[in-house]
C-alpha positions, 0 to 999 in steps of 0.5 A: 632861105636860099637853097644852093649847091655848095660845090658849084663854084662858078655860080658863087663867083659870077652870080650876084644874088640880090642879098649879095653884100657886093650889091649892098656895098656898091655905092659905098665902095664907089665913094671909098674908091673916089676917096682913095683916088683923091688921097693918091693924087694929093700925096703924089701930085700935089703935096709930093710926099714921096720922100717922107719916111714918116708917111711911109711908116704908116703901113706898119701901123696898118699891119699891126692893127689889121691883125687885131681887126681880123681877130675881132671880125672872126669873133663877131662872125663866129658869135653870130653863126652860133646864134643862127645855129642855135636857133636851127637846133631849137627848131629841129628839137620842135620838129622832133618833139612834135613827131614824138608826141604824135607817135605816142598819142596815136598809140594812146588815144582811141577817141577820134575827136581827141586825135583830131584835136592834137592833129590840129593843135600841134602844127598850130603851135609851130605856125604860131611860134613862127609868126610870133618870132617874125612879129607878125599878126596871128589874127588871120590864122584859121584854127579849123575845128579848134576851140581857140580864142587868141588874146592878142594882148597876151603871149600867143605861143603860151596860149596854145601850149596852155591849151595843149596842157589842159587837154592832156590833163582832161584826158588824164582826169577822164581816164583816157590816158593813165598817169604813166602815159601822162608822165611819158608825154610830159617832156614833149609837152614841156619842150614846146615852151623850152623851144620858144624860150630859146628862140626868144632869147636869141631874138631879144638879146642882140649883140651889145650895142657898144661892141657892134658900134666899135667894130663899125667905127674900127673898120671905117677909120682903118679903111680911111687911113689905108691910102695914106700908108700904101699910096707910095708902095702901090701908086694909084693901084691903092684904089682897087686895093683899098676898095677890096679891103673895105669890101671884105671887112664890111661884108663880114660885118653885114653877114654877121648882122643878118645871121645873128637874128635868124628869125625873120624874112631875110634871105639867110634867115631860117625857113620857119614857115616851111618847117612849120608846114613840115610839122603839120604834114608829119603830124597829120600822117602820124595822127 
């Protein structure tokens, strides 16, 4: 995830980051510009349609359709950002619940081996969940001092959560914590799986295919017909105008595509490995 100063306008305007949509769309923008120039030449120089009122009236259709397209893209972008923000809230809850659980256990537990166990397994859950959401293998992770055997054919976060619950139950049955104390930490224990469920729902439920495909087709045909309606009012200036309109519309769709799945290695994805590292740091301080 990019760290930046939101008040630095000059950097935003004149710097093109590798993830900037301008770089990604550059080849397509060149093709659109060539296409618009060809249409302008044919209508003005070859077909000589400058006096055709039917062709000129096409701009009215674009004005009406453009309003509908803007509403669709606004909804698309808002929906994608809601998914990104929901993922961030879920990981924020994981950070807070890991801290709360550590604070409570630091007060309850007197046995150093029990404290060491939770000091290592709580951050392990966050690290495993991060890799699970990125579809990365956890076989190379080191579980220092933990008696953990990860079955790679099963759900990895569930295996860690199960071991945490088992340890909590062992503490209760052995009398190291009371029933009231077990009840107090129950919400934090349960929240780990709740957070995993929220993240998996976001990860595994993309925007419906028909909706996404329709918007892409809508943008394509809208831009392809723009030169026909505006060439007589703009002349050859229709080339940069059409290219700019395509850049704006296509960029909104590209941004929505990237942020609707916030768990990955893209520039704008959530920094889950960094958040997992922060959980490890805080838990070790508390326990």
